[in-house]
N, C-alpha and C positions, 0 to 999 in steps of 0.2 A: 217626151216628158217635159221638155223645156217650155212648152206652152201651157203647162199646168198653172192654174191660177194661184195655187198655194205657194208656188215658187216666186211669185211677184211681190217683192217687199214693199211696193207702193200701195198695195191693197190693204184694207183694214184687217186686223187680226181675226175678227169674227168670220169674214168671208174666206180667208185663207184656211181657217180651221174647218169650216163647213165643206170646202172643196176637198181637202185632204181626207176628212172623215169618210166621205162617200167612196173613196178609192181604197180604203183599208180593209184587209181581211179581218175576220173575227179574232184570229190569233194575234195579229199585230195590234188590234185594239186592246186586247187583254194585257199585252205587254205594257201599255201606257198607264195602267192603273195599279202597277206594282212597283215597289221599291227594290233596290239591290244593295245588299250589304257586302262589300268586297272583303274577301278573306286573303289567305296567303297567296292563292293563285286565281286572281279575279277573271282572267281570260278563260281559263278552264271552267270556272263557275258559270260564266255567261254562256259559253257554248253548250254546256250541259243543261242548265236550268232556265235560261232566258233566250231561247232560239229565235225570238222575234223582237228582241230589244227590251228595254226597261224604261219606265217613266221617270223615275228618280233614282239617284245614287246617294247613299249616306257617305259622308266624308270622315267618319270616325277613324278610318284607316290612317289619318294624319298622325295619330298617336304613335305610330311606328316609324315616322319619318323625321328627319333631322332638320330640314329647312324648307323654305318656300319653293325652291327649285324642284326638290324632290316631289312636293305636293303637286306642282303644275305638271310635272312629267307623268305622274300617276293618273291625274285627271285626264290628260290627253290620251294616254294609253287606253283607259277604260272607255272614254267617249268614242274613240275611233272604233273600238270593237262593237259597242252598242249600235252605232250608226251602220256598221257593216252588216249586223244581224237584222236590222230593220229593213223591210222591203222598200220603204220610202226614205231611208236614211234619216229617220227621226232622231234628233239628239236627245239626250237625257238632261234633266235638271239635276244639278248637284247641290245638295243642301248641306248647310253648315250651321252649327250653333254659333250665335253671335251676341249672346246676352252681355258679355263683358268685353267684346271684341271677337274677331274671328278665332274660332277654336282650332288653332293651327300654329306651327312654329313661326316665329318672326313677327307675328301680328301684335299690335299694341294691345295691352291689357288695361282696361279701364276699371273703375270701381264696380262692385256688385250692384245689382238692381236697386237694392234698398239704399245704397250709397248714392246712386244716381238720383233717386227720388229726394234725398236729403239736400241736394243742391237747390231744389225748387227753381230750376232754371231751364225751361224748355228750349231756349235758344242754344244753350250749351249742349243740351241733349241732341239737338239736331246736328250740330257740328260733330259730335262724337259719332253719330250714325253715319255721317258722310265719310269720315275716316275709315270706319269699319267697312262700308260699302266698297270703297276704292281698293282696299287691301284684299278683301274677299273675292271680289270680281276679278282681280288680277290673276288669281290662281285658278279661276274657272268655276267658283261657286256662284250660283245665281238665285238661291232660295235661302233666306236668312231665318233661322228659327229664333225669333224674338220680334217684338217685345213680349215679356210676360205681363199680361194685363189682369192677372188674378188679384182680387181684393183680399188682403191678408190681415186678419184680425186675431190670429192665434199664434203666439210665439212657441207653442209646443210643436207646431208643424215645422218640420225640418227645412222646408224650402222657402221660408219667409224671406230670406236674404235675396232671393231672386226677383222679388216683386217691388212695385212702387209703394207698397204699404197699404194702409187701411182705407184711404179715402178715394172715392170714385172720381171726384173732380180733379184732384192732383194726378191720379193715374191717367185720366183722359188727356189732360194737357201734355204730360210727359210722353204718353204713348203716341199721340198724334205727331208730336215733334220727331220722335224716333222713326215712325213709319215714313214720314215725309223725307227724312234724311236717307233712309235705306232705299226707298223707291224713287229717289231722285225727283221728288215732286211730280210723279206720274210718268216721267220719261224712263221707262223700264229698260230700254235698250242700253242705257248706261247705269241702270240701277239694279236692285235686287228685289225679288218678291219677298215682302215681309210676311212672316207667319206669326200671328198673335196666338198666344196660348195662356191658359188651357180652358177652352170653352166647355163648361161654365161652372163657376162656384167651386173650383178645385180646392181652395184653401179653407173652405167652410165645412170640412168633413167632421164626422162624429169622432170625438176624442182627439182631434188634432192629428189623425193618423193618415198617412199617405195612401191615397186611392180608396179610402173608405167612402161610404155613402154620404151625400150632401143633403142635410135636412134644411133646405132653404125654401121658404114659401114663394109662390109665383110673383108677388109684388116686389119683394126684396130682390129676387133673382133678376128682375128687369130694371128696377130703379137703381140698384147698387151694383150688382155683379156684372150686369151686361153693359153698364154705361160706358166704361172705357172702350169696349169693343165697338159699341155703336158710334162713339166719337171717332174712332179710327176708321170705321167704314165710311161715315158721312163726311168727315173733314179731310181724310187723307187717302181715300180710295183703297183701303186695306185689301191686299191681294190674296191672302191665304189665312186659314184658321186651322188650329189643331185642337182636338177634343181633349177633355179631361178623362181620366181613367174612371171617374166616379159615376155613380148612379144618382139620379134625382127623382124622388118620389117613384121609385121602382123602374124608372127609365134609364137604362145604361146608355150614356151619351153616345158612345161609339156606334151604337145601333139604333138610335132613336130618331125616327122621322119627325116626331113632334118637336125635337130640339134642333136637329141639324137642318131640317127643311122648314118646318112650321115657324119656329122662333128665329133662327139665324137668317134664313133667306126670305121668307114671306113677311115676317114682322119687321125685321131689321134691315132688309134690302141688300144683304151680302150677295155678291155675284162672282166671287173668286173661287179658289180651289180649296177644298177641305182635305186635310191629310190626317191619318190616324197617328196618335201617339204610339210609340213603339210597342208592338204586340197587343195593343188594346182591342183589336178586332178578335184576335185569338182568345183573349180573356173573356169574351162573351161566352165562349165554350168552356175554357179551363177554370176560370175564377168565379165568374158571375152566374154560371150554370143556366144560361138562357137557351143555349143551342146544343144539341146532342153531338154535332160534328163541327169541325172548322169550316167546312163548306156551308153549312147552315148559317154559321156566324157571318161568313162572307156575304151570303145572300142578304141577310138582315141589314148589314152595314151598307151594302151597295144600294139597296132599295131606300134606305134612310137618307142617303145623300152624301155618303163618304166616298170621295173621289179616288184617293190613292191609299193603298195599304202600305204601311211602313213598319219595320225597316226593310222587310223582305217578303217575298211571296209565301204565304201560308194559307190564307183563307180565300184570296182571289186566285184560286187554283184551277187546275185542269177540269176538276169535277164541276166547279161553278161554270166554267166555259161550256161544258157539255149541257148544263141546264139551259143556258142561253141558246145553244145550238138546237136543243130539243123543243124550244118555245116555252119552257116552263117559266122562264124569266124573259120579259120583253126586251128586244134589242135596244129599244129606246132608253131603257134604264142604263145600259152600258154606254150608249152613245152620249147620253147627257154628261156622264163623268169624263169620257174621253174628250169631248168637245171642250170642256173647261180646261183640261190639261193642255190641249193643243193651243188654245187661245193664249194661255200664259206663256207657252214657249215662243209663239210668234211675237207677243208683246215684248219678251225679253230679247228678241233678236237672235235666238239661238240657231235658227236655220242658216243665218248669214255668218254668225260668229259663234260656233259651238265650243271653241277651245279657249284656254287661258290667253292672257295678253302675252306679248313678246317679252323676252328676257329684259330688253332695254326698258320697256314700259314698266315692268315690275320693279326694276331697280330704281326708276324715277319715283314711283309711287311709295315704295318703302323707305326711300331716303328723304321724303318730304318732312321738313322739320315741324310742320303743323301737327303731326301725330304726337310729338312730345309736348308741344304747347297745350294741346287740347287735353292730353292725358294728365299732365301735371295740374292744369286748372280744374279738371273734373275731380281729381283727388283732393285738392285744396278745398273746393267748394262743398265736398261731401262731408267734411269733418264737422261734428257738432259739439260745441262746448256746453255740456249739461250743467256743470257746476264750477264755480270759481270764487274763492274767497279773497282773491287778490294775488295769489301766488303766480299766476300767469298774467302777462307773458314773462318768461325768464329773462334776466339780464345776462349779458355776455361778460361775466366777471369770473375771476379765478375762484372756483369753488369745487368741492368734491360732490359728485353726483353718482349715486348708486342706481343702476338700472337692473331691474329684477323681473324674471319670468321667462317662460319658454318663448313667448312671441318676440321678445326683444332681440334674440339672436337668430331668428328664423326668417329667411326670405319667403319661404312658403306661407308664413302666416299672413302675408300681404294679399294673398290670392284666395278667392272664394270658390264656390261651385261654378261649373261651366267655364273654367279657364284652362289654358293648355297645361299649366302646372298640375292641375288635378287630373287631367287626362294622362299625362306622363306618369303620375303617381300610380294610376291603375295599371299602366304598362309594367310597373315594377311588381305587380301582383299583390297589392295590399287589400284585395277584396273589392267587390264592386256592388253598387246598388242602383246603377242606372238601368232602368227597366229595359229588357229586351236585349241586353248586351252581355256576352259571356267572355270575359277576358281570361286568358290563361294565367293561372296563379302560380307564383313562385313561393317556395317554402320560407317560413320566417327565419330570421337570423338567430344565431345562438344566443344564449343568455349573456355571455361575456361581451358580445358585440353591441348590445343595446346601450350599455353605459348608464343604466338607471334601474331601479327596482321595478319589478313587475310581478303580476300574478297570472301565471299561465299565458304569458305574452299579451296580457291586457294591463292597462293601468290599474293599480289596486283600487278596489271600490268602484270599478267601472267595467262596462262591456267593450269599451273602446280599445282597440289594439294599439300597442306601442308602435309608432312609426319607425321603420328602418332608417338608418342614417343616410342611405342612398337617396332618400327623398329630397333632403336638403341639398345634396350634391347635384342631383339632376336639376333642381330648380335653379340653382346658381349657374349651372352650365347654360341653360336656355336664356337666362336673364342676367348676363355677366355685369351689366351696368347698374343693376338694382342692388342696393345695399340693404342689409338688415337695419332695423331701427337703431340698434346700438352703434353700429358702424357709422350710420348717417349722423347721429348726434355728435359723435366724437369728431367727425369731419366738420360739422356745422359750427362747433364751438371749441376750437383748439385751446382756448384760454382755460377751460375747465378740465378737471381730471375725472374721467368716467371709469367706473368699475362695474363689471357685469357679474351677476350671480344667478344661477338657474332658478333656484327657489322652489319651483313647483311646475307641474305639467299642465296641460290644457284639459285634463279630465281626471276624475278619480279623487282619492282622499289621501294620497301619499304625502306625508309631511317630513320625510327623512332628509330633505335638503333645506328645510326651513332655517335651521340654526346657522348654516353657512351664509344664507342670504341676510339673516338678521345681523350677523357680524359685519357684513359689508354695509348695511344700512346704518349701523351704529357709528361707523367711521365716516359717514357722509354728512354733508350739509343739507342735502335734498335727496329724495327718493322718487324715482319714476317706476311705477308698477305697470307691467303689461299684463292684461287680464283677458279672459274669454276662452272660447272653445276653438274648434277647428272646423271650418266650413268646406265641404267638398263632396266627393264620392268615396264610398268604400268604408271599410271597417276601422280605419284609422281616424275617422272623422266623428265629431260629436254632433254636427248638424249637417243637413244636406238631403239629397233625394232619398226618401225612405228612412231617414235617420231622425226620428221624432223623439220627444222627451216629455215626461210629466214634470220635470224640474226645470224651470226657465232661469234659475239663478246661476251664479258662478259655481264651478266645481268646489267641493269642500276643501280641497287643498289650497285654493286661492282665498276663499272666504275666511278661513281660519287664519291664514297668514296676515291678512289685513288687520285683524284684531291684535295679533301679536306685535305687528309693526307699530300700531298706535301707541303701545306702551312706551316706545322709545321717544315719543314726542317730536319726531322729525316731520317737517313739511313733506307732503306726498302728492304726487300727480298720478292719477289712474288713467291709462289708455286702454281702451277696450277694442278687441278684434273678434268678430264672429259674424254669423249669418242671422243671429237674433240679437235684440238690444240688450244692453246690460241691465240687470235687475239684481241689486245687491244692497242689503241692509248695511253691511260693514262699510262698503265704499261710500254710501250716502252719509253715514255717520262720521267716518274718519278721514276720507280723502279730502284734501284741500281743493282739488280740481278733478273733474272727470271729463275726458275727451272720448266721445264715441267715434271710432274710426272705421267700423265695419270691416270690409276687406277692400282697401283703397287701390289695389292694383300695383303695377310695376313702378309707379312714381309715388307710391304711398308714403315711404319713409321720408322722402324729401318734403312732401306736403306736411307731414306731421311735424318735422323739425322746423319748418317755416312758421307753423302756428305756435309751437312752444316758445320760439324765440322772437315772436312778434313781427316776423317778416310778412306774415299774412294774418289778417284779422278774421277769425272764424265767423262764418255766417250760415252754416248748415242748420237746418231745422228738422225736427223729428217728423217723419212721415207715418209714424205709428204712435199709439198710446202705450206707455210702458206700465205693465202691471207690477204690483208688489210680489205676487206669486201666482202660480198657475190656477189657484182657486178662484181668482177674479175673472178668468177668461171665460167667454169673450168680453173684453173691455175696449170700448172705442168711443171717441168723443161725440159722434153724431148718432147716438142712440135716440130712441123715440122718447117723447114726453112721457113722464111717469115710469121711466125705466132706469136701470143701472144706477149710477151715483146721483141721479135726479129722480129716484123712484117716488119720493114725496108722499108716502102713505100716512104720515102723521105719527108713526110709531116713535116712542121715546128713544129707541135705539137707532142711531143714524149711521152705524157702521156695522161691519161684521163683528162678531164677538172677539175675533182674533186678528183683525186686520181692517184698515180703513176701506171704505168703498171707493174712495177717490183713487186716481192713478198715482203711481210713483212719479212719472213725468207725463205731461200732457202733450197731445198732438200739436205740432207746430212750434214746440219749445226749442229754444237755442239761445245762448248768450253771446255777447260780443265784448271786445275790449273798449268799446265806447258806448255812449248812451244816445237814445233817440227820443224825440218828443213828437207827439201827434197833436195836430191842431186843426181847427176850422173844417170839420166834416161838413160836406154839402151834398145834398141830394137835389137833382135837377129840378124836380117839381113835386108838388104835394100828392098829386093823383095821376095815374097813368091808365091809358087803354092797354089791353093785353098785347097789342102789336107794337107798342112804343118801346124803344130802348131805354133802359134805366142807366143814368149816369150818377156815379158816386165818386166824389173827389175828397182828398185829404192832404194836408201839408205835413211833410215829414222833415224834421231838422236833426242833423247830427249835433247834439249838444255836448259832445265830449271833445277830447283833445287829439284824437287820432282818426285816420280814415277808417271807414267801415261800411258794410253793406247791411241794410235792414231788409228782412223779408216781410213785406207789408201784406197782411192777409185780410181779405174781404169775406165776411160770413153773412148769411141771410137766415131769417127765421120767419116762419109762418105761425103767429101766436095761437090762432084758432082756425081749425080746418075740419072738413067733413071726414077726413081720415087722420088717424094719429100720425103726427109728423115728427121729424127729428128736432131735438132741442136746439140744434145749430147745424148749418151746412156750409162748407167752404164753397164760395162762388168764384173766387179769383184770387190772384196773388201776383206780387212783383218783387223781384230782387233788385234793390235800389242802392247804387253806390253813392256815398256822400262824403265829401271832405268835411273837416271840422268846421262847424258854423254854417255849413251849406244847407239850404232848404230846397226841396223839390215838391211840386204838387203831383200827386199820383191820381190819375183819372181812370176809374174802372167803368167800362161800358158793357152792360150785359143785356141779353134778351130777356124779356119778362117770362119766357117759357122756362127759364131756369127755376122758377117757382113751381112749375108744373109737377104733378104727381099722378099716379094711377088711382082713379076714383073707385067707388064701390063696384062699378061695372067694368073696371080695368080699362078705362079710357084715359088718355093723357089729358089732364085738365088744368088750366090756369084758373084758379078760384078767386073770385072777388073778395076783397077785404083788406084789412090793415096788414102791412108787412114791415119787417125791420131789416135794416142794413147795419152791420157792425164791422168795424175795422180794428185790428189789433196786431200784437206781436206773437200771439199764439191763440189757440182755442180757449185758453183760460186767462188770457191777458188782453182783454178788449179795452181799447183806449178811447174809442168814440163810437157813438151809435146815433141812428136817426130812424125816422119812420116814413112810410109812404103808403098810398092806397092804390089798389087795383080796382078800377071802376066796375068791371063786369066779368062774368065767367067766359071762358073760351076753351074749346077742345082743339088740340093741336096734334100734329103728326109727330109721334115720338122719334121718328128717324131724323127729323130736321130741327128738333128742339135745341135750345141753347145748352152747351155743355160746360163752358167756363167763360169768364169775362175776359174781354180784351183789355189791355192796359197801356197807358201812355204816361210817361214821366216828363214833366216840364220844369225847367229851372226856375227857382224863385217862387214866392207865394203868388198864386193867381187870384 
């Protein structure tokens, strides 16, 4: 066996995979295309149900473990058994959720996906991914379930907080950076296989409902929803893709050859591993009613191009293997999937290094101070100042400050979905909505132990269950150095006297604690309100996976309190936590400042305190358009000409009869403690050939008195085209640090194919004509504009078109 080519690590992964594949039995091959979900006795499970090994292992078992050493020990134990069962000692890939950091104890927790997008900083995103990679790989994880490249334009959908927002260019740039950091720029032996999800159009479902059908036409599907995936494939060599639960035009994606092979592989050039979202193949039978048996569903998915069934073997079963043995399914269909899995394993170096790092290596990695530096900076940069009448930044003077709301005293409020805090919460038995996972449930606490009013163990006026007090205790145990916002504020400004009042919950309409909070506010010089819902898994959350809503505003208990507080005439600052953006008439009308915090992670309270007291100048920008209410949805800035709030029909009524057509806050919006001036927009030349790069430059000056960062946004517009085009499209952006009085020249360089679109024959076309380039501080705050011409038409390869502009910053006016 020692002379086997597949054991020679100097040979290419493709050659090693081909050699091993021809040596494998049918049973061992089938083992490579199924996942394993460890239970209480994983060794017994493996011996009973996986006699020839397994392709992948879910690491959700980490929710039952206390620290990274226990995780590494369990990974080692399971891996040893899987290799023992496999005739050729083929190691398994262990996959881990990594949206906000490794979903495991001791791992650094970064902001939620929408918070990451709010930084508008791909370089920081890559640094974050590098921290995640090193920590996760140290405990034996080699497949990262992230980034989430879904385009999200519907705040009703409970998972909006996992995404990079509504714009495909922003998502492309952030996603490429994240994949590059995870995959170690292509050196997978020290990297992780990045799994982008959910292919395709998952957040564009009917009614904003998780897993419902996706009514997106083919052109939008490719131009908008597929763009971040295409960028990650082309620019970063994306190694893995996970499907959406949804169906598109009658095609259930988990079993669609047209989508998984025709679109993803043939049109888009993807050559990596496809994995099924948990139980989505079974749902072809159980939910979508396409197949009469799970085996039929397995055959459909395998033929379509789905390589691995997750989380466990259900449809890629013994009956499916028998169909292959009988010749009803060609062996080439199975070999194709197994070959891809083996190539990934060889590229990851698993045959040479199948186990976690040594204890000493783990200690070094987890002690690296870079994790805290990157985590704190990501939290700071994610914060968006939506409104400020001058109350911020706060002065460090002696004053009385009342801090009100559930979130202010909760460490858990800093964490969103797909964090270890939310996984630990499920271990407490608060109910679960993560598809395909059934956690053992613990009974609710007694009425007396809740310490608050409730209606049948839910917050009055809500379906959201009251969270047991242990949730906060468990979160603080896992993150002992993370303070609640109230504790952090008191520590950050000892000169002031801080008073906390609960006031209201994160869901429902209970006002029984309002009077107590109003009394605290009346005795204060300033009031800090913490607002929003709870983002995570399970029935104690108001947003998250499968937790959708028709009301995108604040809960009634919070909205009504803001009005009552306004009568006191006290200056107030609203800080919002959630997986969806704040949308509140009362906050807009009465709050003197609004800070969008999302779920900023374990360093979030420090970051917020730094912004409130002016240690950090906020520069986050909205990655979504904020609607006044759900009736405006979908609302997004890059809608087509003649649509949305630019419908332009000539009707005398230019709004809804009960609401403006325009957004509450525009895409790209965010304020600063300083001011910036834009001057001297320059476009390289008047006319371009389709293959010439376009250069757009502008001078940015910090015209205020304090250091700040401006997010300079380049937009493009095609005024007249053969297909109806968007009113505006983001083409590039730069987060630019500037000292007071300092000027920098920002130079954007973009390929002309960023103007390309799918024509009437669905070909990617750069169309001749006049174009516009616009630079500004948001999609609704354009500071400078210019024109150019494209001399001739040209058809291009959509796989290699431009996705976002490159940017350079030069000191001084150029």
